[in-house]
C-alpha positions as CSV (number, residue, x, y, z in Angstrom):
1,X,143.4,77.7,110.4
2,X,140.3,75.5,110.5
3,X,140.4,75.1,106.7
4,X,144.1,74.2,106.8
5,X,143.5,71.5,109.4
6,X,140.6,70.1,107.3
7,X,142.7,70.1,104.2
8,X,145.4,68.2,106.0
9,X,142.9,65.6,107.1
10,X,141.5,65.2,103.5
11,X,145.0,64.9,102.0
12,X,147.8,62.9,103.2
13,X,150.6,64.6,105.2
14,X,153.1,64.0,102.4
15,X,150.9,65.6,99.7
16,X,150.3,68.6,101.9
17,X,154.0,69.2,102.5
18,X,154.8,68.8,98.8
19,X,152.1,71.3,97.7
20,X,153.1,74.9,97.1
21,X,151.5,77.9,98.8
22,X,149.3,78.6,95.8
23,X,148.1,75.0,95.7
24,X,147.3,75.1,99.4
25,X,145.2,78.2,99.1
26,X,143.4,76.7,96.1
27,X,142.7,73.6,98.1
28,X,141.3,75.7,101.1
29,X,139.1,77.7,98.8
30,X,137.7,74.5,97.2
31,X,136.9,73.1,100.6
32,X,135.2,76.3,101.6
33,X,133.0,76.2,98.5
34,X,132.2,72.6,99.0
35,X,131.0,73.3,102.6
36,X,128.8,76.1,101.3
37,X,127.4,74.2,98.3
38,X,127.3,70.8,99.9
39,X,129.4,69.2,97.2
40,X,132.5,67.0,97.1
41,X,135.9,68.9,97.2
42,X,138.2,68.8,94.2
43,X,141.0,66.4,95.0
44,X,142.4,66.4,91.5
45,X,143.8,69.9,91.8
46,X,147.1,68.4,92.9
47,X,149.4,67.7,90.0
48,X,147.8,70.2,87.6
49,X,149.1,73.6,86.6
50,X,148.0,76.8,88.3
51,X,146.2,78.1,85.2
52,X,144.2,74.9,84.9
53,X,143.1,75.0,88.5
54,X,142.2,78.7,88.3
55,X,140.1,78.3,85.2
56,X,138.3,75.2,86.5
57,X,137.5,76.9,89.8
58,X,136.2,80.1,88.0
59,X,134.0,78.0,85.8
60,X,132.5,76.0,88.6
61,X,132.1,78.8,91.2
62,X,131.6,81.9,89.1
63,X,128.0,82.4,90.4
64,X,129.1,81.9,94.0
65,X,132.0,84.3,93.6
66,X,129.7,87.0,92.3
67,X,127.4,86.6,95.2
68,X,130.3,86.7,97.7
69,X,132.0,89.7,96.1
70,X,128.6,91.6,95.8
71,X,128.8,91.6,92.0
72,X,125.3,90.2,91.7
73,X,122.7,90.8,94.5
74,X,120.3,88.1,95.5
75,X,116.8,89.2,94.8
76,X,114.6,89.1,97.9
77,X,110.9,89.0,97.8
78,X,109.2,91.8,99.6
79,X,107.0,90.8,102.5
80,X,103.4,91.5,101.7
81,X,101.9,93.8,104.3
82,X,98.2,93.1,105.2
83,X,95.9,95.8,103.9
84,X,93.1,97.5,105.9
85,X,90.9,96.9,102.9
86,X,91.1,93.1,103.2
87,X,88.2,92.8,105.6
88,X,85.8,94.1,103.0
89,X,83.7,91.2,101.5
90,X,84.1,90.8,97.8
91,X,80.4,90.2,97.3
92,X,79.6,93.7,98.8
93,X,78.2,96.2,96.3
94,X,79.8,99.5,95.5
95,X,78.7,102.6,97.2
96,X,76.8,103.9,94.2
97,X,74.7,100.7,93.8
98,X,73.9,99.8,97.4
99,X,70.3,101.1,97.4
100,X,69.4,100.1,93.8
101,X,66.7,97.4,93.8
102,X,67.3,96.3,90.3
103,X,70.8,94.9,91.1
104,X,69.3,91.8,92.8
105,X,67.5,90.9,89.6
106,X,70.6,91.0,87.4
107,X,72.7,88.0,86.5
108,X,76.0,87.0,88.2
109,X,78.3,88.7,85.7
110,X,76.7,92.1,86.3
111,X,76.7,91.6,90.1
112,X,80.4,90.8,89.9
113,X,81.0,94.0,87.9
114,X,79.1,96.1,90.5
115,X,80.6,94.4,93.5
116,X,84.0,95.0,95.3
117,X,85.4,91.9,93.6
118,X,86.3,93.9,90.5
119,X,86.4,97.3,92.1
120,X,89.4,99.6,92.2
121,X,91.3,100.7,95.3
122,X,89.7,104.1,95.2
123,X,86.2,102.6,95.3
124,X,87.1,100.2,98.1
125,X,88.5,103.2,100.0
126,X,85.2,105.0,99.7
127,X,83.4,102.1,101.2
128,X,85.9,101.8,104.0
129,X,85.5,105.5,104.8
130,X,81.7,105.1,105.1
131,X,82.2,102.1,107.4
132,X,84.5,104.0,109.8
133,X,82.2,107.0,109.6
134,X,79.2,104.9,110.6
135,X,80.9,104.0,113.9
136,X,81.2,107.5,115.1
137,X,78.3,109.2,113.4
138,X,76.0,111.4,115.6
139,X,72.9,110.8,113.5
140,X,72.1,109.0,110.2
141,X,72.2,112.4,108.3
142,X,75.5,113.5,109.9
143,X,78.2,113.8,107.2
144,X,80.4,116.8,108.2
145,X,81.0,116.6,112.0
146,X,84.4,116.5,113.5
147,X,84.0,112.7,114.2
148,X,83.1,111.9,110.6
149,X,86.0,114.0,109.3
150,X,88.4,112.2,111.6
151,X,87.1,108.8,110.5
152,X,87.6,109.6,106.8
153,X,91.0,111.0,107.4
154,X,91.9,107.8,109.3
155,X,91.0,105.6,106.3
156,X,92.9,107.9,104.0
157,X,96.0,107.9,106.2
158,X,96.1,104.1,106.4
159,X,95.8,103.8,102.7
160,X,98.7,106.3,102.1
161,X,100.8,104.4,104.7
162,X,100.4,101.2,102.8
163,X,101.3,102.9,99.6
164,X,104.4,104.4,101.1
165,X,105.6,101.0,102.3
166,X,105.3,99.6,98.8
167,X,106.7,102.7,97.2
168,X,109.1,104.4,99.6
169,X,110.4,106.9,97.0
170,X,107.0,108.4,96.3
171,X,107.6,111.8,98.0
172,X,104.2,113.3,96.9
173,X,102.4,110.5,98.7
174,X,104.5,111.1,101.8
175,X,103.7,114.8,101.8
176,X,99.9,114.1,101.4
177,X,100.1,111.6,104.3
178,X,101.8,114.1,106.6
179,X,99.3,116.8,105.7
180,X,96.4,114.4,106.5
181,X,98.0,113.5,109.8
182,X,98.4,117.1,110.8
183,X,94.8,117.8,109.9
184,X,93.5,114.9,111.9
185,X,95.8,115.9,114.8
186,X,94.2,119.4,114.9
187,X,90.7,117.9,114.9
188,X,91.5,115.5,117.7
189,X,93.1,118.3,119.7
190,X,89.9,120.4,119.4
191,X,87.7,117.4,120.4
192,X,89.9,116.7,123.4
193,X,89.7,120.3,124.6
194,X,85.9,120.7,124.1
195,X,84.2,117.3,124.3
196,X,86.5,114.7,126.0
197,X,83.9,111.9,126.1
198,X,83.4,112.0,122.3
199,X,87.2,112.2,121.9
200,X,87.7,109.0,123.9
201,X,84.9,107.2,121.9
202,X,86.4,108.2,118.6
203,X,89.9,107.0,119.6
204,X,88.4,103.7,120.8
205,X,86.2,103.0,117.8
206,X,88.8,103.9,115.2
207,X,91.8,102.5,117.0
208,X,93.7,105.7,117.2
209,X,96.5,106.1,119.8
210,X,96.7,109.8,120.6
211,X,100.2,111.1,121.6
212,X,100.8,114.5,123.0
213,X,102.8,117.0,120.9
214,X,106.3,117.9,122.1
215,X,106.7,120.9,124.3
216,X,109.3,122.4,122.0
217,X,109.6,121.8,118.3
218,X,113.0,123.2,117.7
219,X,115.9,124.8,119.5
220,X,115.8,128.6,119.5
221,X,119.0,130.1,118.0
222,X,120.1,133.7,117.5
223,X,119.8,133.4,113.8
224,X,116.2,132.2,114.1
225,X,115.3,135.0,116.5
226,X,116.8,137.6,114.2
227,X,115.0,136.1,111.2
228,X,111.7,136.1,113.1
229,X,112.2,139.7,114.2
230,X,112.9,140.8,110.7
231,X,109.7,139.0,109.4
232,X,107.6,140.7,112.1
233,X,109.1,144.1,111.2
234,X,108.3,143.7,107.5
235,X,104.8,142.5,108.3
236,X,104.1,145.5,110.4
237,X,105.5,147.9,107.8
238,X,103.3,146.4,105.1
239,X,100.3,146.7,107.3
240,X,101.0,150.4,107.9
241,X,101.4,151.0,104.2
242,X,98.2,149.2,103.3
243,X,96.3,151.1,106.0
244,X,97.5,154.4,104.6
245,X,96.5,153.4,101.1
246,X,93.1,152.3,102.3
247,X,92.6,155.6,104.2
248,X,93.6,157.6,101.1
249,X,91.1,155.7,99.0
250,X,88.3,156.3,101.5
251,X,89.1,160.0,101.5
252,X,88.9,160.1,97.7
253,X,85.6,158.3,97.6
254,X,84.1,160.6,100.3
255,X,85.2,163.7,98.5
256,X,83.7,162.6,95.2
257,X,80.4,161.9,96.9
258,X,80.3,165.4,98.4
259,X,80.9,166.9,95.0
260,X,78.0,165.1,93.5
261,X,75.6,166.3,96.2
262,X,74.8,170.0,95.2
263,X,73.0,172.0,97.9
264,X,69.6,173.6,96.8
265,X,68.4,177.0,98.0
266,X,64.7,177.0,99.1
267,X,64.2,180.7,98.1
268,X,64.9,180.1,94.4
269,X,62.4,177.2,94.3
270,X,59.4,179.6,94.8
271,X,56.3,179.4,97.0
272,X,54.1,176.4,96.8
273,X,50.7,176.9,95.1
């Protein structure tokens, strides 16, 4: 209705009454396109044939029609997510060349090759793992404690999360990320139950927000109970069979050992000289 009123204002009242229904619809559509594109409406559509008006409108607004009718999708740029590896300085040396004294005496080209400026994502991740591990390390030689394992898993999880955001169809990456999250969750649960002060320090230093697991993971159904009972029954039966086979094997070995040991009679050996 608003377009019809606008068309009546653009045209005179006599011209609007003389126009056919098809010409009125064409005029409203031209006005709509002119509002969207910010151009001047086509006033010369009056007096021309319907085929000429249709061909002219299709030529002038083919791109817009495709966008409106979803024939051609508008490409949108993906928002670049900040990486957790951006805080690493580019002049920092790689992990393998940190303690090499000859690096300082080389020229600038070699230093750039050995620095993080031209390093791969894998090498940057190794440096980030060591930085996070240094925050929670118990001693300078500590490289396998629960805190160090949690720090390395945290860097790995964040790297996999960034990859999954850029490549959402990578299922293998998603599976590896979930496995790393479960592993870190078990380690955090152990630290929370045994050494709570270290658990709080690790969560604070690494920026981890620990959430409690749900009380129930799934709804118990009759089908699930029957399946679980069947699995337990099969497991117990297999254990019984293996125990019987093991006992039988032990009996055979013990009987073979007794056959090899032949008893000697002291009377036949004679008297010592």
